C-alpha positions in Angstrom: -19.0 26.7 1.9 -17.8 23.4 0.5 -15.0 23.2 3.1 -17.4 24.0 5.9 -19.9 21.3 4.7 -17.2 18.7 4.5 -15.9 19.5 8.0 -19.5 19.4 9.4 -20.3 16.2 7.7 -17.3 14.3 9.1 -17.1 16.0 12.5 -18.0 12.8 14.3 -15.5 10.5 12.6 -13.5 8.5 15.1 -9.9 9.2 15.4 -10.1 12.5 13.7 -9.6 11.1 10.2 -10.8 14.1 8.3 -9.3 16.5 10.8 -6.0 14.9 10.2 -6.6 15.2 6.4 -7.4 18.9 6.9 -4.2 19.3 8.8 -2.2 17.4 6.2 -3.7 19.6 3.5 -2.6 22.7 5.4 0.9 21.3 5.7 0.9 20.3 2.0 -0.3 23.8 1.0 2.4 25.5 3.2 5.1 23.2 1.8 3.9 23.9 -1.8 4.1 27.7 -1.1 7.6 27.3 0.2 8.6 25.2 -2.8 7.1 27.8 -5.2 9.0 30.7 -3.4 12.4 28.8 -3.5 12.1 27.1 -6.8 13.9 29.9 -8.8 16.7 30.0 -6.1 17.2 26.2 -6.2 17.3 26.1 -10.0 19.8 29.0 -10.2 22.0 27.4 -7.6 22.1 24.1 -9.4 24.8 23.5 -12.0 22.6 21.1 -13.9 19.1 22.2 -14.8 16.2 19.7 -15.0 16.1 19.5 -18.7 19.8 18.5 -18.7 19.4 15.5 -16.3 21.4 12.6 -17.9 19.3 9.7 -18.9 20.4 6.1 -19.0 20.1 6.2 -22.7 20.3 9.9 -23.4 21.7 9.0 -26.8 22.0 5.6 -28.5 24.9 3.6 -27.2 25.5 5.8 -24.1 24.9 5.0 -20.5 23.5 7.3 -17.9 24.6 9.3 -14.9 26.4 7.0 -12.6 27.4 4.7 -15.3 29.5 7.2 -17.2 30.5 9.3 -14.2 28.2 12.3 -14.8 26.3 13.9 -12.1 23.3 12.2 -10.6 19.9 13.9 -11.0 19.0 16.2 -8.1 16.2 15.3 -5.7 13.3 17.6 -6.3 9.7 17.9 -5.1 8.3 16.5 -8.3 10.4 13.3 -7.8 9.0 13.1 -4.2 5.5 13.5 -5.6 6.0 10.7 -8.1 7.2 8.4 -5.4 4.5 9.4 -3.1 1.9 8.5 -5.7 3.5 5.4 -7.2 5.5 3.8 -4.3 3.9 4.9 -1.1 0.3 4.5 -2.3 0.9 1.1 -3.8 2.7 -0.3 -0.8 0.2 1.1 1.7 -2.9 -0.1 -0.2 -1.2 -3.4 -1.0 -0.5 -4.1 2.7 -4.0 -3.0 3.7 -5.8 -5.8 1.9 -5.4 -4.1 -1.4 -7.3 -1.1 -0.1 -10.6 -2.9 -0.5 -12.0 -1.6 2.8 -14.1 1.5 2.2 -12.3 3.3 5.0 -8.9 2.7 3.4 -9.5 3.7 -0.1 -11.7 6.7 0.9 -9.0 8.1 3.1 -6.4 7.7 0.4 -8.7 9.2 -2.1 -9.3 12.3 0.0 -5.5 12.7 0.5 -5.0 12.5 -3.2 -7.6 15.2 -3.8 -6.1 17.4 -1.0 -2.7 17.1 -2.7 -4.1 18.1 -6.0 -6.0 20.9 -4.5 -3.1 22.4 -2.6 -0.6 22.1 -5.5 -3.0 23.6 -8.0 -3.9 26.5 -5.7 -0.2 27.5 -5.3 0.6 26.9 -9.0 2.9 24.0 -8.4 0.7 21.9 -10.8 0.4 21.3 -13.6 4.0 21.0 -14.5 3.1 21.2 -18.2 -0.2 22.1 -19.9 -2.2 18.8 -20.3 -2.4 17.7 -23.9 -5.7 17.4 -25.7 -5.4 13.6 -25.4 -5.0 13.9 -21.6 -7.9 16.2 -21.3 -10.0 13.9 -23.3 -9.0 10.9 -21.1 -10.0 12.9 -18.0 -13.3 13.9 -19.6 -14.1 10.2 -20.5 -13.3 9.1 -16.9 -15.3 11.9 -15.5 -18.2 11.0 -17.9 -18.2 7.5 -16.5 -18.3 8.9 -13.0 -21.2 11.1 -13.9 -23.1 8.2 -15.6 -22.5 6.1 -12.4 -23.9 9.0 -10.3 -26.9 9.3 -12.6 -27.7 5.7 -12.0 -28.8 6.7 -8.5 -32.0 7.8 -10.2 -32.9 4.2 -11.2 -30.7 2.0 -9.1 -32.0 -0.9 -7.0 -29.6 0.2 -4.1 -28.7 3.8 -3.6 -26.1 2.8 -1.0 -24.3 0.4 -3.3 -24.4 2.9 -6.2 -23.2 5.8 -4.1 -20.3 3.6 -2.8 -19.3 3.0 -6.5 -19.4 6.8 -7.1 -17.1 7.4 -4.1 -14.7 4.6 -5.3 -14.5 6.1 -8.8 -14.0 9.6 -7.3 -10.9 8.3 -5.4 -9.6 6.7 -8.6 -10.1 9.9 -10.5 -8.0 11.8 -8.0 -4.9 9.6 -8.7 -5.5 9.7 -12.4 -5.7 13.5 -12.5 -2.6 13.8 -10.3 -0.6 11.6 -12.7 -1.6 13.8 -15.6 -1.0 17.1 -14.0 2.4 16.0 -12.5 3.6 15.1 -16.0 7.2 16.2 -16.8 10.0 15.3 -19.1 10.9 12.1 -17.3 7.6 11.2 -15.7 7.2 7.9 -17.4 10.5 6.6 -16.2 10.0 7.8 -12.7 6.4 6.5 -12.4 7.4 3.1 -13.8 10.2 2.9 -11.2 8.0 4.0 -8.3 5.1 1.7 -9.1 7.4 -1.2 -9.9 9.3 -0.8 -6.7 6.1 -0.7 -4.7 4.7 -3.8 -6.3 8.1 -5.5 -5.7 7.8 -4.7 -1.9 4.2 -6.1 -1.7 5.2 -9.2 -3.7 8.2 -9.8 -1.4 5.9 -9.6 1.7 3.5 -12.1 0.0 6.3 -14.5 -0.7 7.7 -14.3 2.8 4.2 -15.0 4.2 4.3 -18.4 2.5 8.0 -19.3 3.0 8.1 -18.1 6.7 4.6 -17.7 8.0 5.8 -17.4 11.6 6.9 -13.9 10.9 3.3 -12.9 10.4 0.2 -13.1 12.5 -3.0 -15.1 12.1 -4.2 -12.6 9.4 -2.4 -14.6 6.7 -4.8 -17.4 7.3 -8.1 -15.4 7.2 -8.7 -16.4 3.6 -8.4 -20.1 4.3 -10.7 -19.6 7.4 -13.3 -18.0 5.3 -13.0 -20.4 2.3 -11.9 -23.8 3.5 -9.7 -25.5 0.9 -8.1 -22.2 -0.3 -5.0 -22.5 1.9 -2.9 -23.6 -1.1 -3.5 -20.4 -3.0 -1.3 -17.5 -1.8 -3.5 -14.5 -1.1 -1.8 -12.4 1.6 -1.6 -9.4 1.8 -4.3 -8.6 -0.7 -6.5 -11.5 0.7 -7.4 -12.6 -2.8 -5.1 -14.8 -4.9 -6.3 -13.5 -8.3 -5.8 -10.0 -7.1 -2.2 -10.7 -5.9 -1.5 -12.4 -9.3 -2.8 -9.4 -11.1 -0.6 -7.1 -9.1 2.4 -9.1 -10.0 1.3 -9.2 -13.7 1.3 -5.4 -13.6 4.7 -5.3 -11.9 6.6 -7.8 -14.1 7.1 -5.5 -17.1 7.8 -2.6 -14.9 10.6 -4.4 -13.1 11.8 -5.8 -16.4 12.2 -2.3 -17.7 14.2 -1.3 -14.6 16.4 -4.4 -14.9 17.3 -3.4 -18.5 17.0 0.3 -18.7 17.6 1.9 -15.2 20.2 4.6 -15.0 22.4 2.9 -12.4 23.8 -0.7 -12.8 23.0 -1.4 -9.2 19.4 -0.6 -9.7 19.3 -2.9 -12.7 20.8 -5.7 -10.6 18.2 -5.2 -7.8 15.3 -5.2 -10.2 16.6 -8.3 -12.0 17.0 -10.0 -8.6 13.4 -9.3 -7.8 12.1 -11.0 -11.0 12.6 -14.6 -10.0 11.0 -13.9 -6.6 7.9 -12.4 -8.4 7.7 -15.5 -10.6 7.7 -17.8 -7.6 5.1 -15.6 -5.9 2.7 -15.7 -8.8 3.2 -19.4 -9.1 2.0 -19.8 -5.5 -1.2 -18.0 -6.3 -2.2 -20.7 -8.8 -4.0 -18.0 -10.7 -4.4 -19.0 -14.3 -5.8 -15.6 -15.3 -3.0 -13.8 -13.5 -0.3 -15.9 -15.0 -1.8 -15.4 -18.5 -2.1 -11.7 -18.0 1.6 -11.6 -16.9 2.7 -13.4 -20.0 0.7 -11.1 -22.2 2.1 -8.1 -20.4 5.7 -9.2 -20.9 5.0 -9.9 -24.6 3.5 -6.4 -25.0 6.6 -4.9 -23.4 8.9 -6.6 -25.9 6.5 -5.7 -28.8 6.8 -1.9 -28.1 10.2 -1.4 -26.4 13.4 -0.6 -28.2 16.7 -2.5 -28.4 15.1 -5.8 -27.6 18.1 -8.1 -27.8 19.8 -7.0 -24.5 16.4 -7.0 -22.8 15.8 -10.6 -24.0 19.1 -11.7 -22.5 18.2 -10.2 -19.1 14.7 -11.7 -19.3 16.2 -15.1 -20.1 18.6 -14.9 -17.2 15.8 -13.9 -14.8 13.5 -16.4 -16.3 16.0 -19.2 -15.7 16.3 -18.2 -12.0 12.5 -18.2 -11.7 12.3 -21.6 -13.3 14.8 -23.0 -10.8 12.8 -21.6 -7.8 9.4 -22.9 -9.2 10.9 -26.3 -9.9 12.3 -26.6 -6.4 9.1 -25.3 -4.7 6.8 -27.5 -6.7 8.4 -30.6 -5.1 7.6 -29.4 -1.6 4.1 -30.7 -0.9 3.5 -28.7 2.4 4.8 -25.5 0.7 2.6 -25.9 -2.4 -0.6 -26.7 -0.4 0.1 -24.1 2.3 -0.3 -26.6 5.2 0.6 -24.9 8.4 2.8 -27.5 10.1 6.4 -28.3 10.8 7.0 -29.5 7.3 6.0 -26.1 5.9 8.5 -24.4 8.2 11.3 -26.7 7.1 10.5 -26.6 3.4 9.9 -22.9 3.5 13.2 -22.3 5.1 14.9 -24.4 2.4 13.2 -22.5 -0.5 13.9 -19.2 1.2 17.6 -19.9 1.4 17.6 -21.0 -2.3 15.6 -17.9 -3.3 18.1 -15.6 -1.6 21.0 -17.3 -3.4 19.3 -17.4 -6.8 18.1 -13.8 -6.6 21.5 -12.6 -5.5 23.3 -14.5 -8.3 20.9 -13.1 -10.9 21.3 -9.6 -9.5 25.1 -9.8 -9.5 25.1 -11.3 -13.1 23.0 -8.5 -14.5 25.0 -5.8 -12.7 28.3 -7.1 -14.0 26.8 -7.6 -17.5 25.7 -3.9 -17.5 29.1 -2.7 -16.4 30.9 -5.0 -18.9 28.9 -3.9 -21.9 28.3 -0.2 -21.2 31.2 1.0 -23.4 31.2 -1.9 -25.9 30.2 -1.0 -29.4 27.7 -3.6 -30.5 27.7 -5.1 -34.0 25.1 -3.9 -36.5 23.3 -7.3 -36.6 22.4 -7.0 -32.9 20.3 -3.9 -33.7 17.7 -5.1 -36.3 15.8 -2.5 -38.2 12.1 -1.9 -37.7 11.3 -3.6 -41.0 13.3 -6.7 -40.1 11.5 -6.9 -36.8 8.1 -6.6 -38.4 9.0 -9.2 -41.0 10.2 -11.6 -38.2 7.0 -11.0 -36.3 4.9 -11.8 -39.3 6.9 -15.0 -40.0 6.6 -16.1 -36.4 2.8 -15.6 -36.4 2.5 -17.6 -39.6 4.6 -20.4 -38.1 2.5 -20.5 -35.0 -0.7 -20.7 -37.0 0.6 -23.5 -39.1 1.8 -25.4 -36.0 -1.5 -24.8 -34.3 -3.5 -26.1 -37.2 -1.3 -29.2 -37.5 -1.7 -29.9 -33.8 -5.5 -29.7 -34.0 -5.9 -26.3 -32.4 -9.5 -25.7 -33.6 -10.7 -29.0 -32.0 -8.8 -28.3 -28.8 -10.3 -24.8 -28.6 -13.8 -26.2 -29.0 -13.1 -28.7 -26.2 -11.6 -26.0 -24.0 -14.7 -23.8 -24.5 -16.9 -26.6 -23.5 -14.8 -27.2 -20.4 -14.8 -23.5 -19.5 -18.6 -23.4 -19.5 -18.8 -26.1 -16.9 -19.2 -24.9 -13.3 -17.1 -27.7 -11.8 -14.1 -26.6 -9.7 -10.8 -27.6 -11.3 -8.4 -30.0 -9.5 -6.3 -28.6 -6.7 -2.6 -27.8 -6.5 -0.5 -26.9 -9.5 -2.6 -29.3 -11.6 -5.3 -26.6 -11.9 -2.9 -24.6 -14.0 -3.4 -27.1 -16.8 -7.2 -26.8 -16.9 -9.5 -24.1 -18.4 -12.6 -24.7 -16.2 -14.4 -21.4 -15.7 -15.7 -22.1 -12.2 -19.2 -20.7 -13.0 -17.8 -17.7 -14.9 -19.9 -18.6 -18.0 -23.0 -18.5 -15.8 -22.1 -15.2 -14.2 -21.4 -13.6 -17.6 -24.6 -14.9 -19.1 -26.5 -13.5 -16.2 -24.8 -10.1 -16.7 -25.9 -10.1 -20.4 -29.5 -10.9 -19.3 -29.2 -8.1 -16.8 -28.4 -5.7 -19.6 -31.2 -7.0 -21.7 -33.7 -6.2 -18.9 -32.7 -2.5 -19.2 -30.4 -2.1 -22.3 -29.5 1.6 -22.1 -29.0 2.3 -18.4 -28.8 -1.1 -16.6 -30.0 -1.8 -13.0 -27.7 0.7 -11.3 -24.0 0.6 -10.2 -23.1 -2.1 -7.7 -26.4 -4.0 -8.0 -25.2 -7.2 -9.8 -25.6 -9.2 -6.5 -29.3 -8.4 -6.4 -29.8 -9.4 -10.0 -27.9 -12.6 -9.4 -30.0 -13.5 -6.4 -33.1 -13.5 -8.7 -31.5 -14.8 -11.9 -28.6 -17.0 -10.8 -28.4 -20.6 -11.5 -27.4 -21.7 -8.0 -27.6 -20.4 -4.4 -24.0 -19.2 -4.2 -23.5 -15.7 -3.0 -21.9 -13.6 -5.7 -21.3 -9.8 -5.6 -19.5 -9.3 -9.0 -19.8 -10.8 -12.4 -16.1 -11.5 -12.6 -15.7 -9.3 -15.6 -15.3 -5.5 -15.4 -16.7 -5.1 -18.9 -19.8 -7.4 -18.6 -20.6 -6.1 -15.1 -20.6 -2.5 -16.3 -22.8 -3.7 -19.3 -25.3 -5.2 -16.9 -25.3 -2.5 -14.2 -24.9 0.6 -16.3 -26.2 -0.6 -19.7 -24.8 0.0 -23.1 -24.0 3.6 -22.4 -21.8 2.8 -19.4 -20.1 -0.1 -21.4 -19.3 2.2 -24.3 -17.8 4.8 -21.9 -15.5 2.2 -20.3 -14.6 0.7 -23.6 -13.7 4.2 -24.9 -11.4 4.8 -21.9 -9.6 1.5 -22.3 -9.1 1.9 -26.0 -7.9 5.5 -25.5 -5.3 4.4 -23.0 -4.1 1.4 -25.1 -4.1 3.2 -28.4 -2.4 6.3 -27.0 0.2 4.2 -25.3 0.9 2.3 -28.5 1.3 5.5 -30.5 3.6 7.3 -28.0 5.6 4.1 -27.5 6.1 3.7 -31.2 6.9 7.3 -32.0 9.0 8.2 -29.0 12.8 8.4 -29.2 14.4 5.0 -28.8 15.8 6.0 -25.4 12.3 6.9 -24.1 10.5 3.9 -25.4 11.3 1.3 -22.7 9.5 3.2 -19.9 6.5 4.0 -22.1 6.4 0.4 -23.3 6.5 -0.9 -19.7 3.7 1.4 -18.7 1.6 0.3 -21.7 2.4 -3.4 -21.0 1.2 -3.0 -17.3 -2.0 -1.5 -18.5 -2.5 -4.3 -21.0 -2.0 -6.9 -18.3 -4.6 -5.3 -16.1 -7.2 -4.8 -18.7 -6.8 -8.4 -19.8 -7.3 -9.8 -16.4 -10.2 -7.3 -15.7 -12.1 -9.2 -18.4 -12.2 -12.4 -16.3 -12.1 -11.1 -12.8 -13.3 -8.3 -10.5 -9.8 -6.7 -10.0 -11.3 -3.2 -10.7 -12.8 -3.3 -7.1 -9.4 -3.9 -5.5 -8.2 -0.3 -5.4 -4.4 -0.9 -5.4 -4.7 -2.5 -8.8 -6.7 0.2 -10.7 -4.8 3.0 -8.9 -1.4 1.6 -9.9 -2.7 1.2 -13.5 -4.3 4.7 -13.6 -1.0 6.3 -12.5 0.7 4.6 -15.4 -2.1 5.3 -17.8 -1.9 9.0 -16.8 1.7 9.2 -17.9 0.8 7.6 -21.2 -2.1 9.9 -22.1 -0.2 12.9 -20.9 2.7 12.3 -23.3 2.2 14.3 -26.4 3.8 12.3 -29.2 3.9 15.4 -31.4 6.6 17.0 -29.3 7.4 14.3 -26.7 11.0 15.4 -26.2 10.8 19.2 -25.7 7.4 20.1 -24.5 7.9 23.4 -22.6 6.7 23.8 -19.0 3.4 25.6 -19.0 2.3 28.5 -16.9 0.0 27.9 -13.9 -3.6 27.4 -14.7 -5.6 30.5 -15.5 -8.2 31.6 -12.8 -11.2 30.0 -14.4 -9.7 26.5 -15.0 -8.1 26.7 -11.5 -11.4 27.6 -10.0 -13.0 24.6 -11.8 -10.4 22.3 -10.4 -10.9 23.6 -6.9 -14.7 23.2 -7.1 -14.4 19.7 -8.5 -11.9 18.7 -5.8 -14.0 20.0 -3.0 -17.2 18.3 -4.5 -15.5 15.0 -5.0 -14.0 15.0 -1.5 -17.4 15.6 -0.1 -18.7 12.7 -2.2 -16.0 10.4 -0.8 -16.6 11.7 2.8 -20.2 10.7 2.9 -19.8 6.9 2.8 -16.6 7.2 4.7 -18.3 9.0 7.6 -21.3 6.6 7.6 -19.1 3.5 7.5 -16.9 4.8 10.4 -20.0 5.6 12.5 -21.5 2.2 11.8 -18.3 0.4 12.8 -18.0 2.5 15.9 -21.5 1.6 16.8 -20.7 -2.1 16.4 -17.7 -1.8 18.7 -19.7 0.0 21.3 -22.5 -2.5 21.2 -19.9 -5.3 21.6 -18.6 -3.5 24.7 -22.2 -3.2 26.1 -22.5 0.5 25.6 -25.9 0.3 23.9 -26.8 4.0 24.2 -23.6 5.1 22.4 -24.1 2.4 19.8 -27.6 3.5 19.1 -26.5 7.2 18.9 -23.8 6.4 16.4 -26.1 4.3 14.3 -28.6 7.1 14.1 -25.8 9.6 13.3 -24.8 7.3 10.4 -28.4 7.5 9.1 -28.2 11.3 9.2 -25.0 11.3 7.2 -26.2 8.8 4.6 -30.0 8.8 4.9 -30.5 6.7 1.8 -28.3 3.8 3.0 -29.7 0.6 4.5 -26.7 -0.4 6.5 -27.1 2.2 9.3 -30.7 1.1 9.8 -29.7 -2.6 9.9 -27.2 -1.7 12.5 -29.8 0.1 14.6 -32.6 -2.5 14.3 -31.2 -5.1 16.7 -30.0 -2.6 19.3 -32.4 -2.3 22.3 -33.6 1.2 23.2 -32.2 2.0 26.7 -34.7 2.8 29.4 -34.6 6.2 31.1 -33.1 4.8 34.2 -30.3 3.1 32.2 -31.5 -0.5 32.8 -31.7 -2.9 29.9 -35.0 -4.4 28.7 -35.6 -8.1 29.1 -34.0 -10.2 26.4 -31.7 -7.4 25.2 -28.4 -9.4 25.4 -29.8 -12.1 23.0 -31.1 -9.7 20.4 -28.0 -7.6 20.6 -25.8 -10.7 20.1 -27.7 -11.7 17.0 -27.3 -8.2 15.6 -23.6 -8.2 16.4 -23.1 -11.5 14.5 -24.8 -10.0 11.4 -22.8 -6.8 11.8 -19.5 -8.7 12.2 -20.2 -10.7 9.1 -21.0 -7.6 7.1 -17.9 -5.8 8.4 -15.6 -8.7 7.3 -17.3 -8.7 4.0 -16.7 -5.0 3.4 -13.1 -5.1 4.6 -11.8 -8.2 2.9 -11.8 -8.9 -0.9 -12.1 -12.6 -0.5 -15.5 -12.2 1.2 -16.8 -11.6 -2.3 -16.2 -15.3 -3.1 -13.7 -14.6 -5.9 -12.0 -17.4 -7.7 
């Protein structure tokens, strides 16, 4: 019945979106059945079984596969699934405005649930029985989803709240897939897939600044919507802080690849990408993103193993990034994003320099890896855990002494006063030296007052904008509180805040435990996944990055590998049998239900936009029909009614009533503004 209802609900979607998803699901299920039938044959025909795949650090002091001449790991369906989740999803969402458009993340969410449904039905997933920690993490996330859905009973906007329910349902699909697809080498593979995907998106972003003629006018839509923002690199996520957050997530992942990948060539490629990512995040001029990136890299070194070689590679890549940033900062047209001939010339110069620097860094790291793979290192280069902890304690004490001597308390007080001011900081790279909060203090204070108005349950998911319109200190349009934690506190009360905090702490604490207790050759990948999560959760405290799907989906994939790692037997956890009938049935029911939840706003949004296009073409009858169909799909939503209101009702003979073109034009202008606001993150007036 659930399948029939989903099909009926979305039967009128343009382009056969859900029909295509159904067909894709059938193909996935068929492929999964074929995989299941041939799995034993493939394993018996392979000379190297999966648990014998050589690792880059399968034992202390040894290199991996290609480095020592052993066989490379075979390509299997679980590797393909990991790259489908980590690489393809990140690249697709990143190049589609971060996936902010409801149509984009809804379609991707439905595909994720279809993949999970098909693989569970044929017994291909889970690869290993989920640990108690993993099940608890899924339960907490599902609890937050349930509490968000319950807010429909008291929300100020059922449409906004249901949209948040659908968004969370899409996120949960990826998180569950990452947990159920867990295998012996999942952390390493997921780190590589997500890191490579972020590297591709960052490269596209950098090229859009250095050589904008290769791209269309879409790279300027942020500047067109917010005059004066041209200097801040936003494409392809259409939000500079979102792009900076993506790079902050990717830096520790690529650093792990540059220092711990199986093949020297992969290490060289990852190292070559690091200076480019540093230059890209510089062009965003995002203080929060740069700060999150620094914290993420520090977290990686805090939890990884064998730090000295990694510090050497980081220093080499950092020097390359510093060269590029120093050269780019002297190019005025390039820094300010001025679209003229000077930008073309300066961008070409920096592009050539970037190619040379990145190539040199990549070759250096590759040769360094080859030169040191068989060299026995002296004992002093591998400090003990006790020595490392003592060095860390001494460093912290020295920093505290230096800070006190430099007047850190007074400077901190002045910085806090500056942060509370609503003035916009200076433009260009000079803004990186300021701490002005750009009204964030006012936004956060308003979120706290929102919570106090209804402490336990809040005003309903997605309703901060309505609260700000009544409580805000100025007339600026604001949709989010620019803090995931405070926005949840205001919209979903103390209960929702505690659920989110529990999930964040579980991911971070579990990641810290498994990274610390894992074997030394497994720690780098786990440390990189943990560092990426740290970077995201830090920036989520000062921005609305949770609503840009590519960011939380990338982090949830990494978080899934962390919570799925059972530190009690992280090395030799046996593969579990397929789910028993009752748990399997529960997964099937949950998948169908959540796909239906996602499909409701997806269908309504598709119909509304189709109505807008038809009205723009002058087909008022079809536009009116689609607007009413959208109301039938989502009867509690206001947007379909707002779309219908300006449309004139056609006369029986097909003629238009007097004055129809004018009223329709006004409606189309409002609809176009609303459509841009839904499809582009920058329309939320983020800073």
